N, C-alpha and C positions, 0 to 999 in steps of 0.2 A: 850558819846553815843557809844554803841557797833556797830561794823561793822556787817552788816547782813551776814549770812551764804549764800554762793553761791556754785553752782556746775554746771558742764557741763554734768553730767550723771544722768539719771533717769530710773527707772524700772517701766514700765507702764502696767497695766492690761486693756485689751480691751474686750468689750462685746457688744452683741446686741441680743435682743430676739423678735423683730418684723421686718417685711419686709423680704427682702432677706438678711439673716444674714451674710453669707459669703461675699457677696458684701459689706455689711455695714462695716465689718472689713477692707476690702481692701480700702474702701473710708476713713475710719478713718486714716489708715496708710498714705494714700495719703495726707490727710489734715495736718497731722503732718509734713510730708516732705515739703509740700507747705509753712509751717510756719518756715522753716529753720532747722528742726531737721533731723538728720541722724539716720537711724535704723541700729544699730550695730549687733543685733541678734534678732531672732524671734523664739519663741517656736512653737510647733505644735499647731494646732487649734483643740479644743475639744468642745463637747456639754455637758452642765451641767444643772441640774434642777434649776429653778428660786428659789432664796432665798427671804424670806419675805412674800409676799402675795401669797396665793394659787391660782391655776388656770391659771397661766401665762405660755406662751410657754417657752420651754427650751432656755437657752442662748448658743450662739456660743462665745467661749472665746479664748483668746491668751494673752501671755505676751511678751512684747518687751523691749529691752534695747536700749535707744536712747541717743544721745549726741547733744548738741547745739554748735554753733560756739564760743560762749563765755559763761562765767558763768552767771547763772540765780539764782535769789532768789526763795525760795519756792513759794511765791506769784506769781512770774512771770511764774513759771512752771504751777501752777494751772490755771492761766488766759489763758495760751497758750492751755492747754488741753480743757478748757471750750469752747474756740473759735473753736478748731478743732471739738469738738462734734457738735456744732451748724452748722459748715460748712458741716458736714457729715449727717445733717438732724435731729439732736435731737431737740425735742420740749419739753418744760417744762411740767411735769405732776405732779405726787405726789410721796412721799417717797416710794421707792422700787417698783414704777410702771414700766410698760413695757418701754423698751428703744430701739430706733432705732440705737443709738450710745452711748457708755459709755466708758470713758477713766479715769482710776483712777491711781493716784500716789501710787505705792506700796512701793517703796524704793527710796532714793535719795543718790547720791554719787557712785563712782566706786565700793566701797565695801558695799554699802547700809547702811552705818553707820551714816548718817546724820539724826538726829531726829528733828521733828517739833511738837510743841504742841500749836496750835493757834485755835481760835474759828472756823475758816473755813477750817482748814487743820491739820490733824494729820498724821505724818509719823514716823515709819512704819505705813502702813494702819491699822487702829484699829481692823479690822475684818479679817486680813490676816490669822491668825491661825484657824479661824472658817471656812475657805474655803480651805480645803486640796488641791483642784485642783490647786489653785494659787501657793501654796508651791511647788507642783510637777512641774508646768510649769516654775517657777523660777529655780528649780533644773536642768531642761533641759538646761538652759542657764548658768549653773555653779554657781548659786547664792544660798546660804543657807539663808533662812529667819531668821532674828534675833529672 
């Protein structure tokens, strides 16, 4: 049996398009820190048009680089982010529906070079290159998207 890949570093995309969006990003960051993560770097915060379903409010977005106290598997990273979203007020809706709190794993590892291809998680984020604003925010943090 192969040893699972682990890392202490993740590059996370944050977003919200309902409620007080700026406060929602702050709450998401707080929830991640409350769960033991350290925010190493944060991009600027920008507004972008909602992707997917028409007629939604614009998103407030940011990219952060975080590290954990010890190595986490990709599944552990995903669980941690889903818990933080719930803690920040996200309620389940529908695919590409409006979100009070959204946290996506964009890249894993200090160099962003850890790949994952599982049914519930694909890293690098599978639509990263369809969202140029994410590539730009990653670049602010010194990361080039693969």
